Steps between C-alpha positions, in 0.01 A plus 500: 500500500250366259250743362167376372275735311137435443408445135218693336388190316336215700682170462201297387372744237578446134554772242242487227468728198235769526332428165437123523190504280687590178641237267871423534598676178353833616642489854771750567770381727675777683851434628522493869710780643802410708383734770177308538683170509738617769401342823659744731516882483824664386737619765587862545843456340352325202248779459776762522712308249200469266426873542865581428488287187180668390647844576811413298278378218296823519821710504636307202173551315505870591856532366408316182193719461710814562754381241222428252347844567848656471554322169160616377569853619844487338343389171238772525769757583713383205202533267421842645867600464506390134179691436642811669831473310303477174290799604814699593648426156178620334505816713867563411416474130208739548728737696763492224232577241366788712850638556567486125175685432583760766850549360367536147262773621769663719296441816672463835347193673545652847320825424154601615213611276571870568868457417400311187267787396783749557738281299244470217446881497877551501539251214226673299661839561841362402351345184333830410821699561701245302264525204513880522880500510506253209276731293719800583812304406341397170412867430851609599651235269279620213599863560865402536481317165349811338763725658771262384372524143491881523850501650631270228344724234653809665838325526482407131411861408778637721749259343393601150515868602847442644608335177352789300678744729824312443447517122418868529817560703700310244341703219558819699865410550523424125339835426738672740794332329368604158435853623858523627625360174289744299604783728866426446442476127311833504774667696753364255293631208456835677880529528542410140249765398657757722 
């Protein structure tokens, strides 16, 4: 069957540009759209095919846009990650410094303020007791040195007294020997006189 569709444009009319009064150099010529030129309306299948093509084009554009957004987000996330890694390194350095300071001051990093006050009071008490014990030890050492000198002097005197005693004993034994000798001589003389 032959299908004849009525045309929107009358057969005897001629297309003329809208701005005829302008000179040729200033006239703008607009390209004529293919849709306007088409003499018959598109069929349903052609419309569906065109819609499918447009939908595919839209989907492709959406995917490209999503990829571009993903790439941008990925770049932003990489930059953010680098910034955070740098910040973490700075914080680690600060933490190491703080831990060193805490260790040098004998502070437990996990303790509370009250525990820290108790620790400080305990440290002060320990320091005071240590200084007291040190003073007592110094005094004891001084006294011990004095006693050692006295003891050495006494030992020297005792040794000299012992030596004198030994000499005295030797002299006494000499005297005893002489007395015996003189006694025997006297007895012998007494016999001679008798």
